[in-house]
OpenMM code with the backbone's topology and positions (N, CA, C; nanometers):
from openmm import Vec3, app, unit

residues = "MET SER ALA GLU SER THR ASP ALA VAL PRO PRO LEU ILE LEU ARG ASP LEU GLY GLY SER VAL LEU LEU GLU VAL PRO ALA ASP GLY ALA TRP THR ILE GLU ARG LEU VAL GLY LEU LEU GLY SER PRO ARG ALA CYS GLU CYS VAL ILE ASP ALA PHE GLY ALA ASP VAL PHE ILE GLY LYS GLU TRP ILE GLY GLY THR GLU VAL".split()
positions = [
    Vec3(10.0748, -0.8620, -4.3072),
    Vec3(10.1865, -0.8491, -4.3307),
    Vec3(10.2297, -0.7044, -4.2559),
    Vec3(10.3424, -0.6881, -4.2380),
    Vec3(10.4055, -0.5358, -4.1910),
    Vec3(10.4420, -0.4649, -4.3024),
    Vec3(10.4284, -0.3568, -4.2846),
    Vec3(10.4709, -0.2536, -4.3879),
    Vec3(10.6351, -0.2913, -4.4502),
    Vec3(10.7138, -0.3240, -4.3427),
    Vec3(10.8560, -0.3613, -4.4048),
    Vec3(10.8636, -0.4803, -4.4576),
    Vec3(10.7948, -0.5810, -4.4617),
    Vec3(10.8122, -0.7053, -4.5431),
    Vec3(10.7959, -0.6926, -4.6743),
    Vec3(10.8945, -0.7747, -4.7400),
    Vec3(10.8680, -0.7330, -4.8940),
    Vec3(10.8299, -0.8849, -4.9485),
    Vec3(10.7942, -0.9744, -4.8768),
    Vec3(10.7730, -1.1167, -4.9013),
    Vec3(10.6392, -1.1303, -4.9859),
    Vec3(10.5464, -1.0243, -4.9761),
    Vec3(10.4186, -1.0266, -5.0496),
    Vec3(10.3972, -0.9110, -5.1191),
    Vec3(10.5167, -0.8251, -5.1297),
    Vec3(10.4987, -0.7283, -5.2212),
    Vec3(10.5277, -0.7600, -5.3562),
    Vec3(10.4569, -0.7434, -5.4593),
    Vec3(10.5170, -0.7723, -5.5838),
    Vec3(10.5877, -0.6819, -5.6696),
    Vec3(10.6785, -0.7175, -5.7488),
    Vec3(10.7494, -0.6364, -5.8432),
    Vec3(10.6707, -0.5510, -5.8886),
    Vec3(10.7677, -0.4660, -5.9855),
    Vec3(10.7009, -0.3472, -6.0748),
    Vec3(10.7634, -0.4112, -6.2000),
    Vec3(10.6668, -0.4111, -6.2970),
    Vec3(10.7008, -0.4822, -6.4113),
    Vec3(10.6501, -0.3848, -6.5193),
    Vec3(10.7508, -0.3450, -6.6445),
    Vec3(10.7059, -0.2693, -6.7470),
    Vec3(10.7167, -0.3832, -6.8401),
    Vec3(10.6137, -0.3783, -6.9264),
    Vec3(10.5685, -0.4522, -7.0343),
    Vec3(10.5454, -0.3754, -7.1739),
    Vec3(10.6032, -0.4458, -7.2686),
    Vec3(10.5682, -0.3741, -7.4060),
    Vec3(10.4188, -0.3915, -7.4237),
    Vec3(10.4060, -0.3151, -7.5432),
    Vec3(10.2536, -0.3150, -7.5638),
    Vec3(10.1824, -0.4562, -7.6271),
    Vec3(10.2460, -0.5592, -7.6385),
    Vec3(10.2287, -0.7126, -7.6945),
    Vec3(10.2461, -0.8022, -7.5360),
    Vec3(10.2861, -0.7289, -7.4220),
    Vec3(10.2840, -0.8110, -7.3205),
    Vec3(10.4251, -0.8601, -7.2522),
    Vec3(10.5187, -0.8528, -7.3473),
    Vec3(10.6583, -0.8911, -7.2937),
    Vec3(10.7117, -0.8191, -7.1893),
    Vec3(10.7770, -0.8716, -7.1119),
    Vec3(10.8339, -0.8135, -7.0043),
    Vec3(10.9650, -0.7344, -7.0419),
    Vec3(10.9907, -0.5881, -7.0262),
    Vec3(11.0967, -0.5127, -7.0621),
    Vec3(11.1728, -0.5115, -6.9490),
    Vec3(11.1402, -0.4688, -6.8497),
    Vec3(11.1846, -0.4363, -6.6947),
    Vec3(11.1270, -0.4910, -6.5880),
    Vec3(11.1852, -0.5802, -6.5116),
    Vec3(11.1107, -0.6153, -6.3718),
    Vec3(11.2143, -0.5452, -6.2509),
    Vec3(11.1459, -0.4779, -6.1443),
    Vec3(11.2061, -0.4308, -6.0488),
    Vec3(11.1553, -0.4906, -5.9229),
    Vec3(11.2458, -0.5645, -5.8523),
    Vec3(11.1800, -0.6177, -5.7142),
    Vec3(11.1341, -0.5040, -5.6067),
    Vec3(11.0329, -0.5528, -5.5458),
    Vec3(10.9596, -0.4570, -5.4401),
    Vec3(11.1134, -0.4529, -5.3137),
    Vec3(11.1179, -0.2952, -5.2824),
    Vec3(11.2109, -0.2846, -5.1828),
    Vec3(11.1362, -0.2309, -5.0562),
    Vec3(11.0267, -0.3020, -5.0113),
    Vec3(10.9060, -0.2496, -4.9341),
    Vec3(10.8038, -0.1889, -4.9876),
    Vec3(10.7123, -0.1235, -4.9508),
    Vec3(10.5990, -0.0819, -5.0134),
    Vec3(10.6107, 0.0107, -5.1193),
    Vec3(10.5260, 0.0116, -5.2261),
    Vec3(10.5461, 0.0847, -5.3449),
    Vec3(10.4944, 0.2116, -5.3002),
    Vec3(10.5819, 0.3271, -5.3384),
    Vec3(10.4985, 0.4781, -5.2891),
    Vec3(10.5183, 0.5248, -5.4286),
    Vec3(10.4352, 0.6525, -5.4549),
    Vec3(10.4034, 0.7140, -5.5781),
    Vec3(10.5778, 0.7789, -5.6080),
    Vec3(10.6300, 0.8440, -5.4827),
    Vec3(10.7786, 0.8770, -5.5141),
    Vec3(10.8702, 0.7702, -5.5882),
    Vec3(10.8602, 0.6487, -5.5487),
    Vec3(10.9502, 0.5615, -5.5986),
    Vec3(10.9007, 0.5169, -5.7203),
    Vec3(10.7560, 0.4987, -5.7532),
    Vec3(10.7323, 0.4617, -5.8961),
    Vec3(10.7629, 0.5724, -5.9871),
    Vec3(10.7434, 0.6990, -5.9437),
    Vec3(10.7816, 0.8120, -6.0868),
    Vec3(10.9270, 0.8013, -6.0799),
    Vec3(11.0336, 0.7853, -5.9662),
    Vec3(11.1374, 0.7963, -5.9792),
    Vec3(11.2069, 0.6532, -6.0542),
    Vec3(11.1658, 0.5535, -6.0342),
    Vec3(11.1825, 0.4334, -6.1309),
    Vec3(11.1555, 0.4534, -6.2829),
    Vec3(11.0179, 0.4695, -6.3041),
    Vec3(10.9894, 0.5205, -6.4180),
    Vec3(11.0170, 0.6163, -6.5214),
    Vec3(11.1173, 0.7143, -6.4169),
    Vec3(11.1625, 0.8210, -6.4949),
    Vec3(11.3316, 0.7862, -6.5115),
    Vec3(11.3592, 0.6942, -6.4802),
    Vec3(11.4876, 0.6518, -6.4920),
    Vec3(11.5554, 0.6512, -6.6379),
    Vec3(11.6547, 0.6349, -6.6561),
    Vec3(11.7130, 0.6188, -6.8040),
    Vec3(11.6965, 0.4996, -6.8659),
    Vec3(11.7119, 0.3998, -6.7606),
    Vec3(11.6962, 0.2571, -6.8207),
    Vec3(11.5503, 0.2580, -6.8720),
    Vec3(11.4428, 0.2964, -6.7955),
    Vec3(11.3102, 0.2397, -6.8094),
    Vec3(11.2597, 0.3440, -6.9340),
    Vec3(11.3113, 0.4760, -6.9460),
    Vec3(11.2836, 0.5635, -7.0488),
    Vec3(11.3465, 0.4899, -7.1945),
    Vec3(11.4380, 0.4382, -7.1981),
    Vec3(11.5236, 0.3519, -7.2935),
    Vec3(11.4095, 0.2376, -7.3458),
    Vec3(11.3612, 0.1830, -7.2472),
    Vec3(11.2762, 0.0420, -7.2816),
    Vec3(11.1832, 0.0996, -7.3376),
    Vec3(11.0884, 0.2071, -7.3000),
    Vec3(10.9759, 0.2493, -7.3498),
    Vec3(11.0267, 0.2879, -7.4807),
    Vec3(11.0984, 0.3842, -7.5265),
    Vec3(11.1395, 0.4328, -7.6464),
    Vec3(11.1350, 0.3248, -7.7350),
    Vec3(11.2386, 0.2253, -7.6891),
    Vec3(11.2650, 0.1309, -7.8163),
    Vec3(11.1415, 0.0257, -7.8247),
    Vec3(11.0443, 0.0331, -7.7463),
    Vec3(10.9321, -0.0567, -7.7412),
    Vec3(10.8464, 0.0296, -7.8080),
    Vec3(10.8482, 0.1423, -7.8285),
    Vec3(10.7307, 0.2551, -7.8723),
    Vec3(10.6043, 0.2456, -7.7875),
    Vec3(10.6208, 0.2134, -7.6664),
    Vec3(10.5100, 0.2357, -7.5599),
    Vec3(10.5192, 0.0870, -7.4452),
    Vec3(10.4631, 0.1212, -7.3515),
    Vec3(10.4554, 0.0474, -7.2642),
    Vec3(10.3530, 0.0515, -7.1428),
    Vec3(10.3306, -0.0696, -7.1070),
    Vec3(10.2292, -0.0885, -6.9802),
    Vec3(10.3043, -0.1232, -6.8310),
    Vec3(10.2505, -0.0328, -6.7264),
    Vec3(10.3158, -0.0640, -6.6161),
    Vec3(10.2220, -0.1405, -6.5143),
    Vec3(10.2886, -0.2437, -6.4495),
    Vec3(10.2031, -0.3111, -6.3489),
    Vec3(10.2792, -0.3450, -6.2221),
    Vec3(10.2163, -0.3629, -6.0869),
    Vec3(10.2642, -0.3899, -5.9927),
    Vec3(10.2099, -0.5687, -5.9720),
    Vec3(10.3112, -0.6420, -5.9742),
    Vec3(10.2521, -0.7643, -6.0110),
    Vec3(10.1596, -0.8156, -6.1194),
    Vec3(10.0475, -0.8266, -6.1000),
    Vec3(9.9538, -0.8522, -6.2154),
    Vec3(9.8458, -0.7152, -6.2468),
    Vec3(9.8593, -0.6241, -6.1637),
    Vec3(9.7760, -0.5154, -6.1621),
    Vec3(9.8292, -0.4255, -6.2457),
    Vec3(9.7552, -0.3818, -6.3667),
    Vec3(9.7828, -0.2918, -6.4330),
    Vec3(9.7619, -0.1721, -6.3569),
    Vec3(9.8732, -0.0632, -6.3553),
    Vec3(9.8553, 0.0638, -6.2941),
    Vec3(9.8795, 0.1846, -6.3997),
    Vec3(9.9060, 0.1617, -6.5193),
    Vec3(9.8980, 0.2903, -6.6325),
    Vec3(9.9879, 0.2338, -6.7441),
    Vec3(9.9913, 0.3420, -6.8140),
    Vec3(10.0747, 0.2876, -6.9427),
    Vec3(10.0882, 0.4252, -7.0340),
    Vec3(10.1712, 0.4044, -7.1267),
    Vec3(10.1870, 0.5169, -7.2267),
    Vec3(10.0824, 0.5861, -7.3431),
    Vec3(10.0033, 0.4739, -7.3427),
    Vec3(9.8986, 0.4995, -7.4369),
    Vec3(9.7832, 0.5641, -7.3556),
    Vec3(9.7927, 0.5987, -7.2195),
    Vec3(9.6723, 0.6713, -7.1558),
    Vec3(9.6519, 0.8059, -7.1696),
] * unit.nanometer
topology = app.Topology()
chain = topology.addChain("A")
for resn in residues:
    res = topology.addResidue(resn, chain)
    for name in ("N", "CA", "C"):
        topology.addAtom(name, app.Element.getBySymbol(name[0]), res)
């Protein structure tokens, strides 16, 4: 897979603490820390987290963090 291919790059998924999907963002190339921070700090993502009283973040099925950490 080349760095430019998005075929195998999984989406960013924001889930509530019960596991339900709050927000899913398709990959637009490889995920970078800058892009993740920008997306997770967006008004939409913040609204989802506040409304759900917390959230976990995944890239595909891989957990990368959460508000409870």
